[in-house]
MIKOL-123033 format. One record per atom (N, C-alpha, C): residue number from 1; residue in one letter; chain; x, y, z. Coordinates in pm, 1 decimal. Each point is the difference from the previous one (the first is absolute). Layout:
N
+-----+------+-----+----------+----------+----------+
| seq | type | mol |        u |        v |        w |
+-----+------+-----+----------+----------+----------+
| NUM |    a |   A |        X |        Y |        Z |
...
+-----+------+-----+----------+----------+----------+
***
This chain:
102
+-----+------+-----+----------+----------+----------+
| seq | type | mol |        u |        v |        w |
+-----+------+-----+----------+----------+----------+
|   1 |    s |   A |  10333.1 |  -7397.4 |  26901.7 |
|   1 |    s |   A |     67.7 |    123.4 |    -33.4 |
|   1 |    s |   A |    -46.0 |    110.8 |     94.3 |
|   2 |    l |   A |     73.2 |    107.6 |     -2.1 |
|   2 |    l |   A |    -30.1 |    114.0 |     86.2 |
|   2 |    l |   A |   -135.0 |     61.9 |    -33.9 |
|   3 |    i |   A |    -32.7 |      9.7 |   -128.0 |
|   3 |    i |   A |   -127.8 |     58.7 |    -41.7 |
|   3 |    i |   A |   -116.6 |    -85.9 |     47.0 |
|   4 |    c |   A |     11.6 |   -130.4 |    -12.9 |
|   4 |    c |   A |   -106.6 |    -90.5 |     45.4 |
|   4 |    c |   A |    -19.4 |     11.6 |    151.4 |
|   5 |    k |   A |    109.4 |      9.3 |     71.2 |
|   5 |    k |   A |     -7.7 |     12.9 |    145.5 |
|   5 |    k |   A |    -69.2 |    131.2 |     37.2 |
|   6 |    w |   A |     37.0 |    109.6 |    -67.0 |
|   6 |    w |   A |    -62.2 |    129.3 |     23.9 |
|   6 |    w |   A |   -148.9 |     -5.6 |    -30.6 |
|   7 |    f |   A |    -36.0 |    -56.4 |   -114.7 |
|   7 |    f |   A |   -139.9 |     -9.9 |    -40.1 |
|   7 |    f |   A |    -80.3 |    -81.2 |    101.6 |
|   8 |    n |   A |     51.4 |   -114.0 |     40.3 |
|   8 |    n |   A |    -69.3 |    -83.7 |     98.5 |
|   8 |    n |   A |    -16.8 |     72.9 |    132.5 |
|   9 |    n |   A |    100.0 |     77.8 |     37.8 |
|   9 |    n |   A |     -6.6 |     80.5 |    122.1 |
|   9 |    n |   A |   -110.8 |    105.0 |    -10.4 |
|  10 |    c |   A |     -8.5 |     66.1 |   -114.5 |
|  10 |    c |   A |   -102.9 |    102.3 |    -21.1 |
|  10 |    c |   A |   -139.3 |    -62.2 |      2.3 |
|  11 |    v |   A |    -16.2 |   -111.5 |    -68.0 |
|  11 |    v |   A |   -129.1 |    -69.0 |     -3.2 |
|  11 |    v |   A |    -41.1 |    -40.5 |    140.7 |
|  12 |    s |   A |     92.5 |    -52.9 |     74.8 |
|  12 |    s |   A |    -27.5 |    -41.2 |    136.9 |
|  12 |    s |   A |    -42.5 |    118.3 |     85.9 |
|  13 |    t |   A |     68.1 |    112.7 |    -16.3 |
|  13 |    t |   A |    -31.9 |    119.3 |     77.7 |
|  13 |    t |   A |   -140.0 |     50.7 |    -31.8 |
|  14 |    v |   A |    -34.4 |      9.2 |   -128.1 |
|  14 |    v |   A |   -132.3 |     47.3 |    -40.3 |
|  14 |    v |   A |   -107.5 |    -96.7 |     48.7 |
|  15 |    n |   A |     25.3 |   -129.3 |    -10.1 |
|  15 |    n |   A |    -96.6 |    -98.7 |     48.3 |
|  15 |    n |   A |    -22.9 |     12.8 |    150.1 |
|  16 |    k |   A |    105.7 |     23.0 |     75.4 |
|  16 |    k |   A |    -12.8 |     14.7 |    145.2 |
|  16 |    k |   A |    -83.0 |    122.5 |     36.4 |
|  17 |    m |   A |      4.3 |    103.5 |    -83.3 |
|  17 |    m |   A |    -74.4 |    122.0 |     28.0 |
|  17 |    m |   A |   -147.8 |    -14.0 |    -36.9 |
|  18 |    n |   A |    -36.9 |   -108.1 |    -67.0 |
|  18 |    n |   A |   -139.6 |    -21.2 |    -39.8 |
|  18 |    n |   A |    -57.0 |    120.1 |    -74.4 |
|  19 |    v |   A |     72.8 |     46.5 |   -100.1 |
|  19 |    v |   A |    -38.6 |    120.2 |    -72.8 |
|  19 |    v |   A |   -144.7 |     -9.1 |    -48.5 |
|  20 |    f |   A |    -37.1 |   -110.1 |    -59.5 |
|  20 |    f |   A |   -132.3 |     -6.8 |    -59.6 |
|  20 |    f |   A |   -109.2 |    -29.0 |    101.8 |
|  21 |    s |   A |     35.0 |    -56.7 |    111.5 |
|  21 |    s |   A |    -97.1 |    -11.2 |    108.2 |
|  21 |    s |   A |    -34.4 |    139.8 |     50.5 |
|  22 |    i |   A |    102.2 |     84.7 |      7.4 |
|  22 |    i |   A |    -21.1 |    138.2 |     43.3 |
|  22 |    i |   A |    -87.1 |     73.2 |   -102.0 |
|  23 |    i |   A |     27.1 |    -22.1 |   -128.0 |
|  23 |    i |   A |    -79.7 |     64.9 |   -104.9 |
|  23 |    i |   A |   -146.7 |    -38.5 |     14.3 |
|  24 |    k |   A |    -24.4 |   -129.0 |     10.5 |
|  24 |    k |   A |   -138.6 |    -45.7 |      9.7 |
|  24 |    k |   A |    -65.5 |     48.4 |    128.9 |
|  25 |    e |   A |     73.6 |     -3.2 |    108.1 |
|  25 |    e |   A |    -54.1 |     39.0 |    130.3 |
|  25 |    e |   A |    -34.5 |    147.8 |      5.2 |
|  26 |    r |   A |     88.3 |     84.5 |    -51.4 |
|  26 |    r |   A |    -18.5 |    144.3 |     13.3 |
|  26 |    r |   A |    -77.6 |     62.4 |   -115.1 |
|  27 |    l |   A |     37.7 |    -34.8 |   -121.8 |
|  27 |    l |   A |    -55.1 |     73.1 |   -113.2 |
|  27 |    l |   A |   -136.4 |    -50.8 |    -43.7 |
|  28 |    l |   A |    -29.0 |   -126.1 |     22.3 |
|  28 |    l |   A |   -130.0 |    -52.6 |    -40.2 |
|  28 |    l |   A |   -112.3 |     58.1 |     85.6 |
|  29 |    k |   A |     34.5 |     53.0 |    115.7 |
|  29 |    k |   A |    -99.9 |     62.5 |     87.4 |
|  29 |    k |   A |    -45.2 |    136.4 |    -51.8 |
|  30 |    l |   A |     77.7 |     58.7 |    -88.5 |
|  30 |    l |   A |    -32.7 |    133.0 |    -50.2 |
|  30 |    l |   A |   -120.0 |     -6.9 |    -94.6 |
|  31 |    p |   A |    -88.2 |     98.7 |      7.6 |
|  31 |    p |   A |   -122.7 |     -6.7 |    -80.2 |
|  31 |    p |   A |     21.9 |      9.6 |   -151.2 |
|  32 |    h |   A |    114.0 |     50.8 |    -42.9 |
|  32 |    h |   A |     23.8 |     18.1 |   -143.2 |
|  32 |    h |   A |     68.2 |   -120.3 |    -65.4 |
|  33 |    i |   A |     35.4 |   -100.6 |     78.6 |
|  33 |    i |   A |     66.0 |   -119.9 |    -52.7 |
|  33 |    i |   A |   -101.8 |   -113.0 |     -7.6 |
|  34 |    k |   A |    -19.7 |    -52.8 |   -120.6 |
|  34 |    k |   A |    -97.3 |   -107.5 |    -19.6 |
|  34 |    k |   A |     61.9 |   -138.1 |     19.3 |
|  35 |    e |   A |    127.6 |    -11.8 |    -38.7 |
|  35 |    e |   A |     62.9 |   -132.0 |     -1.0 |
|  35 |    e |   A |    150.5 |     15.3 |     11.4 |
|  36 |    v |   A |     63.6 |    -98.1 |     62.7 |
|  36 |    v |   A |    145.8 |     -5.5 |      7.8 |
|  36 |    v |   A |     44.1 |   -134.8 |    -55.3 |
|  37 |    r |   A |     92.0 |      3.5 |    -96.6 |
|  37 |    r |   A |     55.8 |   -122.9 |    -56.6 |
|  37 |    r |   A |    150.9 |      2.4 |     18.3 |
|  38 |    c |   A |     55.7 |   -112.6 |     39.5 |
|  38 |    c |   A |    144.4 |     -7.9 |     21.1 |
|  38 |    c |   A |     56.6 |   -117.5 |    -77.7 |
|  39 |    f |   A |    118.7 |     20.8 |    -55.1 |
|  39 |    f |   A |     71.2 |   -105.0 |    -71.2 |
|  39 |    f |   A |    148.0 |     24.5 |     20.1 |
|  40 |    g |   A |     65.5 |    -89.8 |     70.6 |
|  40 |    g |   A |    141.0 |     20.9 |     30.2 |
|  40 |    g |   A |     17.9 |    127.6 |     80.2 |
|  41 |    f |   A |     82.7 |     90.5 |    -50.4 |
|  41 |    f |   A |     22.4 |    128.3 |     67.6 |
|  41 |    f |   A |    -83.7 |    111.4 |    -60.0 |
|  42 |    w |   A |    -90.2 |    -33.3 |    -88.8 |
|  42 |    w |   A |    -85.1 |    100.0 |    -62.7 |
|  42 |    w |   A |   -137.5 |     -3.7 |     62.4 |
|  43 |    a |   A |    -64.7 |    114.7 |     -1.1 |
|  43 |    a |   A |   -137.8 |      7.0 |     48.0 |
|  43 |    a |   A |    -78.2 |     94.6 |    -90.1 |
|  44 |    g |   A |   -127.6 |    -30.7 |    -14.8 |
|  44 |    g |   A |    -90.6 |     85.9 |    -75.0 |
|  44 |    g |   A |   -114.4 |     42.8 |     89.2 |
|  45 |    l |   A |    -26.5 |    129.3 |      1.7 |
|  45 |    l |   A |   -110.2 |     54.6 |     78.1 |
|  45 |    l |   A |   -106.2 |     48.2 |    -97.8 |
|  46 |    k |   A |   -112.2 |    -66.1 |     -3.3 |
|  46 |    k |   A |   -110.8 |     40.0 |    -86.9 |
|  46 |    k |   A |    -75.1 |    113.1 |     68.0 |
|  47 |    v |   A |     -9.2 |    113.1 |    -68.9 |
|  47 |    v |   A |    -61.2 |    120.7 |     53.7 |
|  47 |    v |   A |   -144.4 |      8.4 |    -49.6 |
|  48 |    v |   A |    -89.0 |     56.4 |     82.0 |
|  48 |    v |   A |   -139.0 |     17.5 |    -41.2 |
|  48 |    v |   A |     -5.4 |     82.7 |   -128.3 |
|  49 |    d |   A |   -105.3 |    -20.9 |    -78.6 |
|  49 |    d |   A |     -9.8 |     62.8 |   -131.8 |
|  49 |    d |   A |    -13.8 |    152.3 |      5.0 |
|  50 |    s |   A |    -45.3 |     53.8 |    110.7 |
|  50 |    s |   A |    -20.6 |    145.0 |      9.4 |
|  50 |    s |   A |    130.9 |     78.1 |     13.9 |
|  51 |    i |   A |    109.3 |    -69.7 |     20.4 |
|  51 |    i |   A |    131.0 |     63.4 |     16.0 |
|  51 |    i |   A |     95.3 |    -59.1 |   -104.5 |
|  52 |    k |   A |     82.9 |     81.8 |    -57.1 |
|  52 |    k |   A |     96.4 |    -46.0 |   -100.2 |
|  52 |    k |   A |    132.3 |    -35.3 |     66.9 |
|  53 |    a |   A |     47.7 |   -120.9 |    -28.5 |
|  53 |    a |   A |    127.6 |    -45.8 |     55.6 |
|  53 |    a |   A |    113.5 |     93.4 |    -40.9 |
|  54 |    k |   A |     -6.6 |     53.5 |   -119.7 |
|  54 |    k |   A |    105.9 |     91.1 |    -47.7 |
|  54 |    k |   A |      9.9 |    123.2 |     89.8 |
|  55 |    d |   A |   -114.4 |     54.6 |     42.4 |
|  55 |    d |   A |      1.3 |    116.6 |     88.5 |
|  55 |    d |   A |     66.4 |    -32.8 |    133.7 |
|  56 |    i |   A |    -28.1 |   -118.6 |     51.6 |
|  56 |    i |   A |     60.7 |    -42.6 |    126.4 |
|  56 |    i |   A |    150.4 |    -15.6 |    -16.3 |
|  57 |    s |   A |     42.6 |    -65.9 |   -108.3 |
|  57 |    s |   A |    143.2 |    -22.8 |    -19.4 |
|  57 |    s |   A |     75.3 |    132.0 |    -17.0 |
|  58 |    l |   A |    -59.4 |     97.6 |    -68.9 |
|  58 |    l |   A |     65.0 |    130.1 |    -16.9 |
|  58 |    l |   A |      9.3 |     74.3 |    133.0 |
|  59 |    h |   A |   -105.9 |     -5.8 |     78.8 |
|  59 |    h |   A |      2.2 |     64.9 |    131.7 |
|  59 |    h |   A |    105.8 |    -63.8 |     90.0 |
|  60 |    l |   A |      6.8 |   -132.2 |     -0.4 |
|  60 |    l |   A |     98.1 |    -69.2 |     84.1 |
|  60 |    l |   A |    143.2 |     26.3 |    -46.5 |
|  61 |    l |   A |     18.7 |     16.1 |   -129.3 |
|  61 |    l |   A |    133.0 |     30.9 |    -52.2 |
|  61 |    l |   A |     51.8 |    130.6 |     59.9 |
|  62 |    e |   A |    -88.7 |     97.0 |     19.4 |
|  62 |    e |   A |     38.1 |    127.7 |     60.8 |
|  62 |    e |   A |     46.1 |    -17.4 |    144.6 |
|  63 |    t |   A |    -45.1 |   -107.6 |     66.5 |
|  63 |    t |   A |     39.8 |    -25.4 |    138.3 |
|  63 |    t |   A |    121.3 |    -92.7 |      8.5 |
|  64 |    g |   A |     47.9 |    -47.8 |   -115.8 |
|  64 |    g |   A |    116.7 |    -86.5 |     -1.8 |
|  64 |    g |   A |    -31.1 |   -148.5 |     -7.9 |
|  65 |    v |   A |   -128.5 |    -35.0 |    -15.8 |
|  65 |    v |   A |    -38.5 |   -140.6 |    -12.3 |
|  65 |    v |   A |    -25.1 |    -29.2 |   -147.1 |
|  66 |    l |   A |     75.8 |    -94.2 |    -54.8 |
|  66 |    l |   A |    -13.8 |    -36.8 |   -140.4 |
|  66 |    l |   A |    -90.2 |   -121.7 |    -12.1 |
|  67 |    i |   A |   -120.1 |     23.6 |    -51.7 |
|  67 |    i |   A |    -97.4 |   -106.2 |    -25.8 |
|  67 |    i |   A |    -45.2 |     18.0 |   -143.5 |
|  68 |    k |   A |     -1.5 |   -106.9 |    -74.6 |
|  68 |    k |   A |    -39.3 |      4.7 |   -140.8 |
|  68 |    k |   A |   -149.2 |    -27.0 |    -12.5 |
|  69 |    d |   A |    -67.5 |     85.0 |    -76.1 |
|  69 |    d |   A |   -139.7 |    -28.7 |    -29.5 |
|  69 |    d |   A |     -3.8 |    -96.4 |   -118.9 |
|  70 |    g |   A |    -94.9 |    -91.9 |      4.9 |
|  70 |    g |   A |    -10.7 |   -100.4 |   -104.6 |
|  70 |    g |   A |   -139.4 |     -3.8 |    -59.4 |
|  71 |    r |   A |    -22.5 |    -99.3 |    -82.0 |
|  71 |    r |   A |   -131.9 |    -17.3 |    -61.6 |
|  71 |    r |   A |   -103.3 |    -32.7 |    106.1 |
|  72 |    d |   A |   -123.3 |     16.3 |    -36.9 |
|  72 |    d |   A |   -113.2 |    -34.3 |     86.0 |
|  72 |    d |   A |      3.0 |     74.1 |    132.8 |
|  73 |    n |   A |     50.0 |    123.8 |     -4.0 |
|  73 |    n |   A |      1.1 |     85.5 |    119.1 |
|  73 |    n |   A |     70.9 |    -66.8 |    118.4 |
|  74 |    t |   A |    116.4 |    -52.8 |    -27.5 |
|  74 |    t |   A |     79.5 |    -70.9 |    100.6 |
|  74 |    t |   A |    129.9 |     75.3 |     27.0 |
|  75 |    l |   A |     38.9 |      4.0 |    126.6 |
|  75 |    l |   A |    130.6 |     52.1 |     39.5 |
|  75 |    l |   A |     93.0 |   -119.0 |     18.1 |
|  76 |    r |   A |    118.9 |      8.9 |    -53.4 |
|  76 |    r |   A |     96.3 |   -110.0 |     11.6 |
|  76 |    r |   A |    111.8 |     38.6 |     95.5 |
|  77 |    l |   A |     26.0 |    -87.7 |     96.1 |
|  77 |    l |   A |    107.5 |     20.3 |     96.9 |
|  77 |    l |   A |    113.3 |    -97.6 |    -29.4 |
|  78 |    f |   A |    120.8 |     52.0 |     -7.7 |
|  78 |    f |   A |    119.5 |    -80.0 |    -21.7 |
|  78 |    f |   A |    103.3 |     36.9 |    105.4 |
|  79 |    p |   A |    -14.8 |    -46.0 |    123.7 |
|  79 |    p |   A |     98.2 |     39.9 |    101.9 |
|  79 |    p |   A |    137.5 |    -59.7 |    -29.8 |
|  80 |    p |   A |    105.2 |     78.1 |     20.3 |
|  80 |    p |   A |    134.4 |    -53.2 |    -23.0 |
|  80 |    p |   A |     36.3 |   -103.7 |    106.3 |
|  81 |    f |   A |     87.6 |    -90.0 |    -35.5 |
|  81 |    f |   A |     43.0 |   -104.5 |     92.4 |
|  81 |    f |   A |     68.4 |     57.6 |    123.7 |
|  82 |    v |   A |     56.6 |    117.7 |    -12.2 |
|  82 |    v |   A |     75.7 |     58.1 |    110.4 |
|  82 |    v |   A |    -84.0 |     94.8 |     85.8 |
|  83 |    i |   A |   -130.7 |     -3.8 |    -15.4 |
|  83 |    i |   A |    -88.5 |     88.1 |     75.7 |
|  83 |    i |   A |      3.7 |    -36.2 |    147.8 |
|  84 |    t |   A |    -12.7 |    101.2 |     83.5 |
|  84 |    t |   A |     -1.3 |    -23.4 |    144.6 |
|  84 |    t |   A |   -143.4 |      7.1 |     52.2 |
|  85 |    k |   A |    -20.5 |    -50.7 |    118.0 |
|  85 |    k |   A |   -131.5 |      5.5 |     64.0 |
|  85 |    k |   A |    -45.0 |    145.3 |     15.8 |
|  86 |    e |   A |     91.5 |     87.7 |     36.4 |
|  86 |    e |   A |    -32.5 |    141.5 |     17.5 |
|  86 |    e |   A |    -43.7 |     63.4 |   -132.2 |
|  87 |    e |   A |     66.8 |    -35.4 |   -109.4 |
|  87 |    e |   A |    -37.1 |     53.4 |   -131.3 |
|  87 |    e |   A |   -137.2 |    -51.0 |    -43.6 |
|  88 |    i |   A |    -29.0 |   -124.4 |     32.5 |
|  88 |    i |   A |   -132.2 |    -55.0 |    -31.3 |
|  88 |    i |   A |   -107.0 |     76.3 |     76.8 |
|  89 |    e |   A |     21.3 |     17.8 |    128.8 |
|  89 |    e |   A |    -97.0 |     71.4 |     83.1 |
|  89 |    e |   A |    -19.7 |    143.5 |    -50.3 |
|  90 |    h |   A |    109.6 |     67.4 |    -31.0 |
|  90 |    h |   A |     -8.1 |    137.4 |    -49.6 |
|  90 |    h |   A |    -78.1 |      5.7 |   -132.0 |
|  91 |    s |   A |     30.0 |    -90.5 |    -90.7 |
|  91 |    s |   A |    -69.0 |     -3.5 |   -129.4 |
|  91 |    s |   A |   -148.8 |    -26.3 |     17.7 |
|  92 |    f |   A |    -33.9 |    -95.5 |     85.9 |
|  92 |    f |   A |   -140.6 |    -31.6 |     21.2 |
|  92 |    f |   A |    -73.6 |    114.9 |     66.8 |
|  93 |    n |   A |     67.1 |     70.6 |     88.8 |
|  93 |    n |   A |    -62.0 |    118.2 |     60.9 |
|  93 |    n |   A |    -32.3 |    104.6 |   -106.6 |
|  94 |    l |   A |     92.6 |     20.9 |    -93.0 |
|  94 |    l |   A |    -23.0 |     96.4 |   -108.0 |
|  94 |    l |   A |   -112.7 |    -46.1 |    -92.0 |
|  95 |    i |   A |     -4.4 |   -130.1 |    -30.4 |
|  95 |    i |   A |   -106.9 |    -53.9 |    -84.6 |
|  95 |    i |   A |   -135.0 |     16.8 |     69.7 |
|  96 |    e |   A |     -4.9 |    -36.2 |    127.0 |
|  96 |    e |   A |   -125.3 |     14.8 |     75.5 |
|  96 |    e |   A |    -45.4 |    146.0 |      4.5 |
|  97 |    n |   A |     93.9 |     90.4 |     25.2 |
|  97 |    n |   A |    -34.4 |    143.3 |      4.8 |
|  97 |    n |   A |    -55.1 |     47.8 |   -134.3 |
|  98 |    c |   A |     64.2 |    -42.0 |   -106.8 |
|  98 |    c |   A |    -44.4 |     38.7 |   -134.0 |
|  98 |    c |   A |   -141.3 |    -50.9 |    -26.5 |
|  99 |    l |   A |    -24.2 |   -125.7 |     28.8 |
|  99 |    l |   A |   -131.6 |    -57.8 |    -26.5 |
|  99 |    l |   A |   -107.6 |     56.3 |     92.4 |
| 100 |    n |   A |     36.5 |     30.2 |    122.6 |
| 100 |    n |   A |    -97.5 |     58.8 |     92.4 |
| 100 |    n |   A |    -35.0 |    143.6 |    -37.5 |
| 101 |    d |   A |     90.7 |     69.0 |    -70.0 |
| 101 |    d |   A |    -26.0 |    137.0 |    -42.3 |
| 101 |    d |   A |    -93.7 |      7.1 |   -121.3 |
| 102 |    l |   A |    -23.5 |   -112.4 |    -63.7 |
| 102 |    l |   A |    -84.4 |     -0.6 |   -120.6 |
| 102 |    l |   A |   -147.2 |      8.7 |     35.4 |
+-----+------+-----+----------+----------+----------+
***
């Protein structure tokens, strides 16, 4: 069906961009990130205990990046299937800037 074809196309595109390889490569280097976990298209960033994930998610929301704070001081990333490489880079730049400002 058309929906299955679209979905497979989106999955293929996200896989080719290595979204979670980029997450692990860039964000795990930051001093405020303790751990990165990925499952499918979701990722969890475990933040050091001295910083509240909720504060980070609220700050990023002001910049246009929607990240959900979760239990255990974790930030949850849910990139859309239609995300572009440029949008990923822009989002990660904003995340890095936010965490470096802490």
